VOGU-274007 format. One record per residue (C-alpha): residue number from 0; residue in three letters; x, y, z. Coordinates in Angstrom, 2 decimals, always signed. Example, Ala and Ser with C-alpha at 12.3 -4.5 7.8 and 13.67 -1.06 7.14 Angstrom:
BEGIN
pt i=0 | aa=Ala | u=+12.30 | v=-4.50 | w=+7.80
pt i=1 | aa=Ser | u=+13.67 | v=-1.06 | w=+7.14
END
This chain:
BEGIN
pt i=0 | aa=Met | u=-0.01 | v=-0.10 | w=+0.08
pt i=1 | aa=Leu | u=+2.83 | v=+2.36 | w=+0.80
pt i=2 | aa=Gly | u=+3.41 | v=+4.73 | w=-2.10
pt i=3 | aa=Gln | u=-0.09 | v=+4.38 | w=-3.70
pt i=4 | aa=Thr | u=-2.14 | v=+7.39 | w=-4.41
pt i=5 | aa=Ile | u=-5.75 | v=+7.61 | w=-2.92
pt i=6 | aa=Lys | u=-7.88 | v=+10.00 | w=-4.48
pt i=7 | aa=Asp | u=-11.48 | v=+9.25 | w=-2.81
pt i=8 | aa=Val | u=-11.03 | v=+8.49 | w=+0.83
pt i=9 | aa=Glu | u=-13.07 | v=+8.65 | w=+3.96
pt i=10 | aa=Val | u=-11.27 | v=+11.18 | w=+6.06
pt i=11 | aa=Leu | u=-11.38 | v=+10.44 | w=+9.88
pt i=12 | aa=Met | u=-9.24 | v=+12.83 | w=+11.42
pt i=13 | aa=Ser | u=-6.92 | v=+15.61 | w=+10.42
pt i=14 | aa=Asn | u=-3.51 | v=+16.55 | w=+12.46
pt i=15 | aa=Ser | u=-1.01 | v=+19.18 | w=+11.76
pt i=16 | aa=Asn | u=+2.43 | v=+18.36 | w=+13.26
pt i=17 | aa=Asn | u=+1.38 | v=+16.25 | w=+16.05
pt i=18 | aa=Thr | u=+1.76 | v=+12.89 | w=+14.28
pt i=19 | aa=Ile | u=+4.96 | v=+13.92 | w=+12.53
pt i=20 | aa=Asn | u=+8.37 | v=+13.24 | w=+14.02
pt i=21 | aa=Asn | u=+10.41 | v=+14.49 | w=+11.06
pt i=22 | aa=Asp | u=+11.86 | v=+17.78 | w=+10.33
pt i=23 | aa=Asn | u=+11.17 | v=+17.45 | w=+6.78
pt i=24 | aa=Asn | u=+7.55 | v=+16.99 | w=+7.06
pt i=25 | aa=Ile | u=+6.89 | v=+19.88 | w=+9.46
pt i=26 | aa=Asn | u=+4.67 | v=+21.83 | w=+7.05
pt i=27 | aa=Lys | u=+2.73 | v=+18.75 | w=+5.67
pt i=28 | aa=Tyr | u=-0.82 | v=+18.01 | w=+7.01
pt i=29 | aa=Ile | u=-1.39 | v=+14.33 | w=+7.29
pt i=30 | aa=Tyr | u=-4.99 | v=+12.72 | w=+7.11
pt i=31 | aa=Ile | u=-6.17 | v=+9.44 | w=+8.56
pt i=32 | aa=Tyr | u=-8.72 | v=+7.44 | w=+6.51
pt i=33 | aa=Arg | u=-10.19 | v=+4.02 | w=+6.32
pt i=34 | aa=Gly | u=-10.02 | v=+1.67 | w=+3.42
pt i=35 | aa=Ala | u=-12.27 | v=-0.87 | w=+2.12
pt i=36 | aa=Thr | u=-10.95 | v=-3.59 | w=+4.57
pt i=37 | aa=Gly | u=-11.48 | v=-1.25 | w=+7.58
pt i=38 | aa=Glu | u=-7.80 | v=-0.65 | w=+8.06
pt i=39 | aa=Arg | u=-6.53 | v=+3.06 | w=+8.64
pt i=40 | aa=Trp | u=-3.76 | v=+4.66 | w=+6.89
pt i=41 | aa=Tyr | u=-1.90 | v=+7.99 | w=+6.91
pt i=42 | aa=Ile | u=-2.17 | v=+10.20 | w=+3.75
pt i=43 | aa=Asp | u=-0.23 | v=+13.20 | w=+2.61
pt i=44 | aa=Ser | u=-2.87 | v=+15.72 | w=+1.90
pt i=45 | aa=Arg | u=-0.73 | v=+17.47 | w=-0.83
pt i=46 | aa=Thr | u=+0.21 | v=+14.37 | w=-3.05
pt i=47 | aa=Gly | u=-2.31 | v=+11.89 | w=-1.80
pt i=48 | aa=Asp | u=+0.32 | v=+9.35 | w=-1.13
pt i=49 | aa=Ile | u=-0.22 | v=+6.79 | w=+1.50
pt i=50 | aa=Val | u=+2.67 | v=+7.24 | w=+3.84
pt i=51 | aa=Gly | u=+2.01 | v=+4.94 | w=+6.69
pt i=52 | aa=Lys | u=-0.36 | v=+2.69 | w=+8.55
pt i=53 | aa=Val | u=-2.23 | v=+3.25 | w=+11.77
pt i=54 | aa=Gly | u=-1.91 | v=+0.15 | w=+13.86
pt i=55 | aa=Arg | u=-2.46 | v=-0.76 | w=+17.46
pt i=56 | aa=Gly | u=-0.63 | v=-3.84 | w=+18.97
pt i=57 | aa=Ala | u=+1.79 | v=-4.21 | w=+16.25
pt i=58 | aa=Pro | u=+5.29 | v=-5.75 | w=+16.60
pt i=59 | aa=Ser | u=+8.11 | v=-3.68 | w=+18.00
pt i=60 | aa=Gly | u=+9.88 | v=-2.87 | w=+14.75
pt i=61 | aa=Arg | u=+9.54 | v=+0.55 | w=+13.23
pt i=62 | aa=Glu | u=+7.93 | v=-0.47 | w=+9.89
pt i=63 | aa=Glu | u=+5.54 | v=-3.04 | w=+11.50
pt i=64 | aa=Ala | u=+4.53 | v=-0.73 | w=+14.31
pt i=65 | aa=Gly | u=+2.96 | v=+1.59 | w=+11.81
pt i=66 | aa=Val | u=+6.01 | v=+4.03 | w=+11.31
pt i=67 | aa=Ser | u=+6.90 | v=+4.59 | w=+7.64
pt i=68 | aa=Ala | u=+10.08 | v=+5.48 | w=+6.31
pt i=69 | aa=Lys | u=+8.98 | v=+8.95 | w=+6.09
pt i=70 | aa=Gly | u=+9.19 | v=+9.23 | w=+9.80
pt i=71 | aa=Leu | u=+5.55 | v=+9.11 | w=+10.82
pt i=72 | aa=Ser | u=+4.66 | v=+7.52 | w=+14.03
pt i=73 | aa=Thr | u=+1.60 | v=+6.29 | w=+15.79
pt i=74 | aa=Cys | u=+2.95 | v=+6.55 | w=+19.22
pt i=75 | aa=His | u=+3.39 | v=+9.53 | w=+21.43
pt i=76 | aa=Asn | u=+6.23 | v=+12.08 | w=+20.50
pt i=77 | aa=Thr | u=+9.13 | v=+12.38 | w=+22.75
pt i=78 | aa=Arg | u=+11.74 | v=+15.18 | w=+22.68
pt i=79 | aa=Lys | u=+15.36 | v=+13.93 | w=+21.52
pt i=80 | aa=Asn | u=+17.82 | v=+13.73 | w=+24.25
pt i=81 | aa=Ser | u=+19.99 | v=+16.93 | w=+24.32
pt i=82 | aa=Gln | u=+23.68 | v=+16.80 | w=+25.04
pt i=83 | aa=Ser | u=+23.11 | v=+17.48 | w=+28.62
pt i=84 | aa=Asp | u=+20.50 | v=+14.61 | w=+28.82
pt i=85 | aa=Glu | u=+23.08 | v=+12.21 | w=+27.17
pt i=86 | aa=Lys | u=+25.72 | v=+13.12 | w=+29.76
pt i=87 | aa=Ala | u=+23.19 | v=+12.57 | w=+32.45
pt i=88 | aa=Ala | u=+22.19 | v=+8.91 | w=+30.98
pt i=89 | aa=Lys | u=+25.99 | v=+8.11 | w=+31.10
pt i=90 | aa=Ser | u=+26.31 | v=+9.16 | w=+34.69
pt i=91 | aa=Asp | u=+25.30 | v=+7.44 | w=+37.86
pt i=92 | aa=Gly | u=+21.91 | v=+8.98 | w=+37.77
pt i=93 | aa=Lys | u=+22.52 | v=+11.91 | w=+40.06
pt i=94 | aa=Thr | u=+21.23 | v=+14.69 | w=+37.96
pt i=95 | aa=Ala | u=+19.67 | v=+16.91 | w=+40.64
pt i=96 | aa=Lys | u=+21.63 | v=+19.26 | w=+42.87
pt i=97 | aa=Ile | u=+21.74 | v=+20.57 | w=+46.52
pt i=98 | aa=Thr | u=+23.59 | v=+23.92 | w=+47.18
pt i=99 | aa=Phe | u=+24.57 | v=+25.07 | w=+50.69
pt i=100 | aa=Tyr | u=+26.09 | v=+28.36 | w=+51.33
pt i=101 | aa=Ser | u=+27.65 | v=+26.92 | w=+54.48
pt i=102 | aa=Asp | u=+28.61 | v=+30.38 | w=+56.00
pt i=103 | aa=Gly | u=+25.51 | v=+32.19 | w=+54.95
pt i=104 | aa=Ser | u=+21.68 | v=+31.63 | w=+54.99
pt i=105 | aa=Leu | u=+20.98 | v=+30.34 | w=+51.56
pt i=106 | aa=Leu | u=+19.80 | v=+26.87 | w=+50.73
pt i=107 | aa=Met | u=+19.02 | v=+26.03 | w=+46.77
pt i=108 | aa=Val | u=+17.88 | v=+22.81 | w=+45.39
pt i=109 | aa=Thr | u=+17.39 | v=+22.18 | w=+41.52
pt i=110 | aa=Lys | u=+16.01 | v=+19.29 | w=+39.53
pt i=111 | aa=Asn | u=+18.26 | v=+20.28 | w=+36.65
pt i=112 | aa=Arg | u=+15.47 | v=+20.33 | w=+34.24
pt i=113 | aa=Leu | u=+16.16 | v=+21.14 | w=+30.64
pt i=114 | aa=Asn | u=+15.55 | v=+24.82 | w=+29.89
pt i=115 | aa=Pro | u=+13.80 | v=+25.38 | w=+26.61
pt i=116 | aa=Tyr | u=+14.98 | v=+28.94 | w=+26.54
pt i=117 | aa=Ala | u=+18.66 | v=+28.39 | w=+27.00
pt i=118 | aa=Gly | u=+20.85 | v=+30.07 | w=+24.44
pt i=119 | aa=Asn | u=+17.96 | v=+32.14 | w=+22.90
pt i=120 | aa=Lys | u=+18.73 | v=+35.82 | w=+22.44
pt i=121 | aa=Arg | u=+16.38 | v=+38.15 | w=+24.14
pt i=122 | aa=Asp | u=+14.34 | v=+40.00 | w=+21.76
pt i=123 | aa=Trp | u=+13.20 | v=+42.70 | w=+24.38
pt i=124 | aa=Ile | u=+14.57 | v=+45.97 | w=+25.66
pt i=125 | aa=Arg | u=+14.65 | v=+46.61 | w=+29.49
pt i=126 | aa=Gly | u=+12.65 | v=+49.68 | w=+30.29
pt i=127 | aa=Lys | u=+13.25 | v=+52.37 | w=+32.73
pt i=128 | aa=Val | u=+13.18 | v=+51.38 | w=+36.53
pt i=129 | aa=Thr | u=+10.35 | v=+53.26 | w=+38.25
pt i=130 | aa=Lys | u=+9.91 | v=+51.31 | w=+41.27
pt i=131 | aa=Phe | u=+11.46 | v=+48.75 | w=+43.92
pt i=132 | aa=Ser | u=+9.81 | v=+45.68 | w=+42.78
pt i=133 | aa=Arg | u=+9.09 | v=+42.40 | w=+44.43
pt i=134 | aa=Arg | u=+11.63 | v=+40.72 | w=+42.17
pt i=135 | aa=Ser | u=+14.25 | v=+43.26 | w=+42.90
pt i=136 | aa=Arg | u=+13.73 | v=+42.66 | w=+46.54
pt i=137 | aa=Thr | u=+14.03 | v=+39.13 | w=+46.33
pt i=138 | aa=Asn | u=+17.42 | v=+39.42 | w=+44.30
pt i=139 | aa=Leu | u=+18.64 | v=+41.80 | w=+47.25
pt i=140 | aa=Met | u=+17.67 | v=+39.62 | w=+50.10
pt i=141 | aa=Arg | u=+19.09 | v=+36.57 | w=+48.18
pt i=142 | aa=Thr | u=+22.37 | v=+38.43 | w=+47.72
pt i=143 | aa=Leu | u=+22.58 | v=+39.12 | w=+51.55
pt i=144 | aa=Ala | u=+21.72 | v=+35.38 | w=+52.18
pt i=145 | aa=Lys | u=+25.13 | v=+34.64 | w=+50.16
pt i=146 | aa=Ile | u=+27.29 | v=+36.49 | w=+52.42
pt i=147 | aa=Ser | u=+29.11 | v=+35.03 | w=+55.37
pt i=148 | aa=Lys | u=+28.09 | v=+35.59 | w=+58.80
pt i=149 | aa=Lys | u=+31.38 | v=+35.69 | w=+60.31
pt i=150 | aa=Lys | u=+32.06 | v=+39.24 | w=+59.27
pt i=151 | aa=Leu | u=+29.39 | v=+41.66 | w=+60.53
pt i=152 | aa=Pro | u=+29.08 | v=+45.14 | w=+58.59
pt i=153 | aa=Leu | u=+28.20 | v=+48.44 | w=+59.77
pt i=154 | aa=Phe | u=+24.75 | v=+50.12 | w=+59.48
pt i=155 | aa=Val | u=+25.11 | v=+53.46 | w=+57.57
pt i=156 | aa=Thr | u=+22.37 | v=+56.00 | w=+56.51
pt i=157 | aa=Leu | u=+22.99 | v=+58.86 | w=+54.42
pt i=158 | aa=Thr | u=+20.53 | v=+61.59 | w=+54.31
pt i=159 | aa=Tyr | u=+20.41 | v=+65.14 | w=+52.73
pt i=160 | aa=Pro | u=+19.70 | v=+68.47 | w=+54.34
pt i=161 | aa=Ala | u=+16.53 | v=+70.64 | w=+54.08
pt i=162 | aa=Glu | u=+17.57 | v=+71.33 | w=+50.35
pt i=163 | aa=Tyr | u=+18.28 | v=+68.30 | w=+48.31
pt i=164 | aa=Pro | u=+18.65 | v=+67.43 | w=+44.53
pt i=165 | aa=Glu | u=+15.49 | v=+66.03 | w=+42.80
pt i=166 | aa=Asp | u=+17.34 | v=+64.90 | w=+39.67
pt i=167 | aa=His | u=+18.26 | v=+61.19 | w=+39.84
pt i=168 | aa=Glu | u=+21.45 | v=+61.77 | w=+38.10
pt i=169 | aa=Val | u=+22.65 | v=+64.25 | w=+40.88
pt i=170 | aa=Tyr | u=+22.05 | v=+62.26 | w=+43.84
pt i=171 | aa=Lys | u=+23.26 | v=+59.01 | w=+42.16
pt i=172 | aa=Ala | u=+26.62 | v=+61.01 | w=+41.16
pt i=173 | aa=Asp | u=+26.74 | v=+61.96 | w=+44.83
pt i=174 | aa=Leu | u=+26.54 | v=+58.46 | w=+46.06
pt i=175 | aa=Asp | u=+29.49 | v=+57.40 | w=+43.49
pt i=176 | aa=Lys | u=+31.61 | v=+60.11 | w=+44.66
pt i=177 | aa=Phe | u=+31.19 | v=+59.22 | w=+48.25
pt i=178 | aa=Phe | u=+32.20 | v=+55.66 | w=+47.51
pt i=179 | aa=Lys | u=+35.21 | v=+56.76 | w=+45.54
pt i=180 | aa=Arg | u=+36.42 | v=+58.95 | w=+48.54
pt i=181 | aa=Leu | u=+35.85 | v=+55.93 | w=+50.93
pt i=182 | aa=Lys | u=+37.84 | v=+53.60 | w=+48.54
pt i=183 | aa=Tyr | u=+40.83 | v=+56.17 | w=+48.31
pt i=184 | aa=Arg | u=+41.06 | v=+56.13 | w=+52.14
pt i=185 | aa=Phe | u=+40.15 | v=+52.47 | w=+52.77
pt i=186 | aa=Ser | u=+40.97 | v=+49.81 | w=+50.20
pt i=187 | aa=Glu | u=+38.92 | v=+47.09 | w=+51.51
pt i=188 | aa=Phe | u=+35.89 | v=+49.14 | w=+51.42
pt i=189 | aa=Ala | u=+32.70 | v=+47.12 | w=+50.16
pt i=190 | aa=Cys | u=+28.96 | v=+47.94 | w=+50.73
pt i=191 | aa=Ile | u=+25.35 | v=+46.90 | w=+49.65
pt i=192 | aa=Trp | u=+23.41 | v=+50.11 | w=+49.28
pt i=193 | aa=Lys | u=+19.56 | v=+50.86 | w=+49.11
pt i=194 | aa=Leu | u=+17.91 | v=+53.83 | w=+47.84
pt i=195 | aa=Glu | u=+14.75 | v=+54.97 | w=+49.72
pt i=196 | aa=Phe | u=+12.66 | v=+58.09 | w=+49.54
pt i=197 | aa=Gln | u=+11.54 | v=+59.95 | w=+52.81
pt i=198 | aa=Lys | u=+8.12 | v=+61.38 | w=+53.24
pt i=199 | aa=Arg | u=+9.35 | v=+64.85 | w=+52.32
pt i=200 | aa=Gly | u=+10.25 | v=+63.37 | w=+48.92
pt i=201 | aa=Ala | u=+14.28 | v=+63.51 | w=+49.80
pt i=202 | aa=Pro | u=+16.54 | v=+60.64 | w=+48.71
pt i=203 | aa=His | u=+18.42 | v=+58.98 | w=+51.38
pt i=204 | aa=Tyr | u=+20.70 | v=+55.83 | w=+51.38
pt i=205 | aa=His | u=+20.76 | v=+52.72 | w=+53.60
pt i=206 | aa=Leu | u=+24.17 | v=+50.92 | w=+53.53
pt i=207 | aa=Leu | u=+25.74 | v=+47.71 | w=+54.92
pt i=208 | aa=Val | u=+29.59 | v=+48.46 | w=+54.80
pt i=209 | aa=Trp | u=+32.44 | v=+46.14 | w=+55.29
pt i=210 | aa=Gly | u=+35.94 | v=+47.21 | w=+55.83
pt i=211 | aa=Leu | u=+35.40 | v=+49.97 | w=+58.13
pt i=212 | aa=Ser | u=+35.37 | v=+50.34 | w=+61.87
pt i=213 | aa=Ile | u=+33.04 | v=+52.16 | w=+64.10
pt i=214 | aa=His | u=+35.77 | v=+54.38 | w=+64.90
pt i=215 | aa=Thr | u=+35.43 | v=+55.87 | w=+61.44
pt i=216 | aa=Arg | u=+32.08 | v=+57.51 | w=+62.19
pt i=217 | aa=Gln | u=+33.46 | v=+61.03 | w=+61.88
pt i=218 | aa=Ile | u=+35.34 | v=+60.29 | w=+58.63
pt i=219 | aa=Ile | u=+32.16 | v=+58.99 | w=+57.09
pt i=220 | aa=Ser | u=+30.00 | v=+61.98 | w=+58.13
pt i=221 | aa=Lys | u=+32.73 | v=+64.42 | w=+56.89
pt i=222 | aa=Leu | u=+33.02 | v=+62.81 | w=+53.60
pt i=223 | aa=Trp | u=+29.26 | v=+62.80 | w=+52.97
pt i=224 | aa=Tyr | u=+29.25 | v=+66.37 | w=+54.13
pt i=225 | aa=Glu | u=+31.76 | v=+67.37 | w=+51.53
pt i=226 | aa=Val | u=+30.15 | v=+65.40 | w=+48.64
pt i=227 | aa=Val | u=+26.77 | v=+67.12 | w=+49.32
pt i=228 | aa=Ser | u=+28.16 | v=+70.59 | w=+49.94
pt i=229 | aa=Ser | u=+25.44 | v=+71.67 | w=+52.13
pt i=230 | aa=Gly | u=+27.31 | v=+73.98 | w=+54.13
pt i=231 | aa=Asp | u=+24.85 | v=+73.19 | w=+57.16
pt i=232 | aa=Glu | u=+26.70 | v=+72.23 | w=+60.56
pt i=233 | aa=Lys | u=+23.66 | v=+70.48 | w=+61.51
pt i=234 | aa=His | u=+23.84 | v=+68.24 | w=+58.59
pt i=235 | aa=Leu | u=+27.55 | v=+67.64 | w=+59.42
pt i=236 | aa=Arg | u=+26.49 | v=+66.31 | w=+62.62
pt i=237 | aa=Ala | u=+23.22 | v=+64.54 | w=+62.04
pt i=238 | aa=Gly | u=+23.31 | v=+63.91 | w=+58.15
pt i=239 | aa=Thr | u=+24.94 | v=+60.41 | w=+58.70
pt i=240 | aa=Gln | u=+24.32 | v=+57.57 | w=+61.08
pt i=241 | aa=Val | u=+26.70 | v=+54.69 | w=+61.84
pt i=242 | aa=Gln | u=+25.66 | v=+51.76 | w=+63.89
pt i=243 | aa=Arg | u=+27.53 | v=+48.72 | w=+64.99
pt i=244 | aa=Ile | u=+25.78 | v=+45.26 | w=+64.21
pt i=245 | aa=Arg | u=+26.04 | v=+42.49 | w=+66.99
pt i=246 | aa=Ser | u=+24.61 | v=+39.70 | w=+65.22
pt i=247 | aa=Trp | u=+23.62 | v=+38.39 | w=+61.88
pt i=248 | aa=Arg | u=+19.97 | v=+38.23 | w=+63.02
pt i=249 | aa=Gly | u=+20.18 | v=+42.01 | w=+63.35
pt i=250 | aa=Val | u=+21.58 | v=+42.40 | w=+59.97
pt i=251 | aa=Met | u=+18.77 | v=+40.49 | w=+58.31
pt i=252 | aa=Ser | u=+16.27 | v=+42.36 | w=+60.62
pt i=253 | aa=Tyr | u=+17.61 | v=+45.66 | w=+59.47
pt i=254 | aa=Ala | u=+17.49 | v=+44.53 | w=+55.87
pt i=255 | aa=Ser | u=+13.95 | v=+43.60 | w=+55.92
pt i=256 | aa=Lys | u=+12.92 | v=+46.55 | w=+57.80
pt i=257 | aa=Tyr | u=+14.79 | v=+49.41 | w=+55.88
pt i=258 | aa=Met | u=+16.31 | v=+47.96 | w=+53.03
pt i=259 | aa=Gly | u=+13.68 | v=+45.49 | w=+51.93
pt i=260 | aa=Lys | u=+10.56 | v=+47.84 | w=+52.15
pt i=261 | aa=Leu | u=+8.33 | v=+48.09 | w=+49.00
pt i=262 | aa=Glu | u=+6.32 | v=+51.07 | w=+50.35
pt i=263 | aa=Thr | u=+9.01 | v=+53.74 | w=+48.85
pt i=264 | aa=Asn | u=+7.78 | v=+56.99 | w=+47.44
pt i=265 | aa=Glu | u=+9.35 | v=+56.68 | w=+44.03
pt i=266 | aa=Gln | u=+10.09 | v=+59.72 | w=+42.30
pt i=267 | aa=Gly | u=+10.18 | v=+59.81 | w=+38.43
pt i=268 | aa=His | u=+12.64 | v=+57.25 | w=+37.01
pt i=269 | aa=Pro | u=+15.61 | v=+56.90 | w=+39.62
pt i=270 | aa=Gly | u=+17.19 | v=+53.83 | w=+37.96
pt i=271 | aa=Arg | u=+18.45 | v=+50.94 | w=+40.23
pt i=272 | aa=Phe | u=+17.10 | v=+50.92 | w=+43.83
pt i=273 | aa=Trp | u=+20.13 | v=+48.94 | w=+45.08
pt i=274 | aa=Gly | u=+23.56 | v=+47.55 | w=+44.19
pt i=275 | aa=Val | u=+26.94 | v=+46.55 | w=+45.34
pt i=276 | aa=Ser | u=+30.20 | v=+48.36 | w=+45.57
pt i=277 | aa=Gly | u=+33.49 | v=+46.74 | w=+46.23
pt i=278 | aa=Arg | u=+32.15 | v=+43.21 | w=+45.33
pt i=279 | aa=Gly | u=+35.56 | v=+41.73 | w=+45.72
pt i=280 | aa=Trp | u=+35.90 | v=+42.78 | w=+49.31
pt i=281 | aa=Ile | u=+32.57 | v=+41.43 | w=+50.41
pt i=282 | aa=Pro | u=+32.98 | v=+38.23 | w=+52.61
pt i=283 | aa=Trp | u=+31.07 | v=+35.95 | w=+50.32
pt i=284 | aa=Ser | u=+30.03 | v=+32.48 | w=+51.87
pt i=285 | aa=Ala | u=+31.70 | v=+29.18 | w=+50.90
pt i=286 | aa=Ile | u=+29.58 | v=+27.05 | w=+48.56
pt i=287 | aa=Glu | u=+29.08 | v=+23.34 | w=+48.68
pt i=288 | aa=Glu | u=+27.17 | v=+21.74 | w=+45.88
pt i=289 | aa=Tyr | u=+26.34 | v=+18.15 | w=+45.90
pt i=290 | aa=Ser | u=+24.71 | v=+16.13 | w=+42.98
pt i=291 | aa=Val | u=+21.98 | v=+13.79 | w=+44.19
pt i=292 | aa=Phe | u=+19.34 | v=+11.51 | w=+42.91
pt i=293 | aa=Pro | u=+15.99 | v=+13.54 | w=+41.86
pt i=294 | aa=Glu | u=+14.09 | v=+11.55 | w=+44.35
pt i=295 | aa=Arg | u=+16.15 | v=+13.24 | w=+47.34
pt i=296 | aa=Val | u=+15.30 | v=+16.64 | w=+45.93
pt i=297 | aa=Val | u=+11.81 | v=+15.82 | w=+45.86
pt i=298 | aa=Arg | u=+12.00 | v=+15.02 | w=+49.53
pt i=299 | aa=Ala | u=+14.20 | v=+18.00 | w=+50.26
pt i=300 | aa=Met | u=+11.57 | v=+20.36 | w=+48.56
pt i=301 | aa=Arg | u=+8.90 | v=+18.99 | w=+50.58
pt i=302 | aa=Met | u=+10.78 | v=+19.54 | w=+53.88
pt i=303 | aa=Met | u=+11.71 | v=+23.15 | w=+52.59
pt i=304 | aa=Arg | u=+8.19 | v=+24.07 | w=+51.78
pt i=305 | aa=Arg | u=+6.75 | v=+23.16 | w=+55.07
pt i=306 | aa=Tyr | u=+9.74 | v=+25.11 | w=+56.89
pt i=307 | aa=Ala | u=+8.97 | v=+28.29 | w=+54.84
pt i=308 | aa=Gly | u=+5.21 | v=+27.83 | w=+54.49
pt i=309 | aa=Ile | u=+5.39 | v=+27.64 | w=+50.73
pt i=310 | aa=Lys | u=+2.39 | v=+26.27 | w=+48.61
pt i=311 | aa=Ser | u=+3.03 | v=+22.97 | w=+46.92
pt i=312 | aa=Arg | u=+3.54 | v=+23.04 | w=+43.23
pt i=313 | aa=Asp | u=+6.02 | v=+21.37 | w=+40.69
pt i=314 | aa=Tyr | u=+9.02 | v=+23.68 | w=+41.22
pt i=315 | aa=Gly | u=+12.10 | v=+23.26 | w=+38.99
pt i=316 | aa=Ser | u=+14.06 | v=+24.77 | w=+41.62
pt i=317 | aa=Leu | u=+13.58 | v=+26.15 | w=+45.30
pt i=318 | aa=Ser | u=+15.26 | v=+28.57 | w=+47.69
pt i=319 | aa=Ile | u=+14.86 | v=+29.32 | w=+51.17
pt i=320 | aa=Tyr | u=+16.67 | v=+31.27 | w=+54.02
pt i=321 | aa=Val | u=+17.61 | v=+29.22 | w=+57.04
pt i=322 | aa=Asp | u=+19.36 | v=+29.90 | w=+60.41
pt i=323 | aa=Asp | u=+21.61 | v=+26.96 | w=+60.53
pt i=324 | aa=Val | u=+22.77 | v=+25.56 | w=+57.19
pt i=325 | aa=Ala | u=+24.90 | v=+22.68 | w=+58.87
pt i=326 | aa=Gln | u=+21.66 | v=+21.35 | w=+60.41
pt i=327 | aa=Trp | u=+19.86 | v=+21.32 | w=+56.96
pt i=328 | aa=Lys | u=+23.06 | v=+19.58 | w=+55.56
pt i=329 | aa=Arg | u=+22.76 | v=+16.83 | w=+58.08
pt i=330 | aa=Ala | u=+18.94 | v=+16.46 | w=+57.44
pt i=331 | aa=Leu | u=+19.16 | v=+16.41 | w=+53.51
pt i=332 | aa=Leu | u=+22.28 | v=+14.44 | w=+52.87
pt i=333 | aa=Cys | u=+22.04 | v=+11.82 | w=+55.65
END
């Protein structure tokens, strides 16, 4: 029957692309018809040629199972193994990962699924930043969770006097000048900064600073006073606040209360609301990554969801913040 041309047929069903597992036949429309004997066949709608037989319970061979030489199949389509899948098939089956930031507060698990968008170029242009979004807050808190708890930073708040700039280019330039002057005096200076607007509309900054001691409070105040050029002695005394942190819990509490607030009074298009300066001097946590069986990751996700109160769904990856990473390491790997 293969290769014959059928002109008058009883069309039972039409299918576009779904019954085709061949790149050469992507644009063809295949119909199923029933012959005189009751058998069902695939037919190419453009040429009228019979290209395959619809069979159920056929032998295991491709031709006998109703798969023609042109690539038609009666079974479900499955994606071809990618290069990463082939590597996973040759491995010991440990295709999932658990990542611990041993000195920090972050725990991450991933099922290592194939990303269908990997390698694709983005065809969109990033718009202007108008607010401190929830995603931006998540990125900020995750960055803090990747930092080692062993070295505590200073809390620094920078405010403007009664007269303040409304142009974002001006107050962002002031912050950049301030950082440059600190780096000139303290080579190991590093910080994570967050922009916020006061009720009066004035911008001010919250900083977590490493590489400086509490005894540099007067230097910090003087440098910010010089950058702003306010000429107000009250601003020199009260325009900068420097506080010492006594525990990492205090760091996260401060970050959630001040740096992580979404209720900011956004003004125009100020650009980024937070950032990192002196990244190389920030005490990042050591990272421990383990390849495990997917079943272990499913069990780990269940424990993580219960701990963090996250709704159940089919996550490809999951991250939570924890107090004792070592305790979770023992629970998930033992």
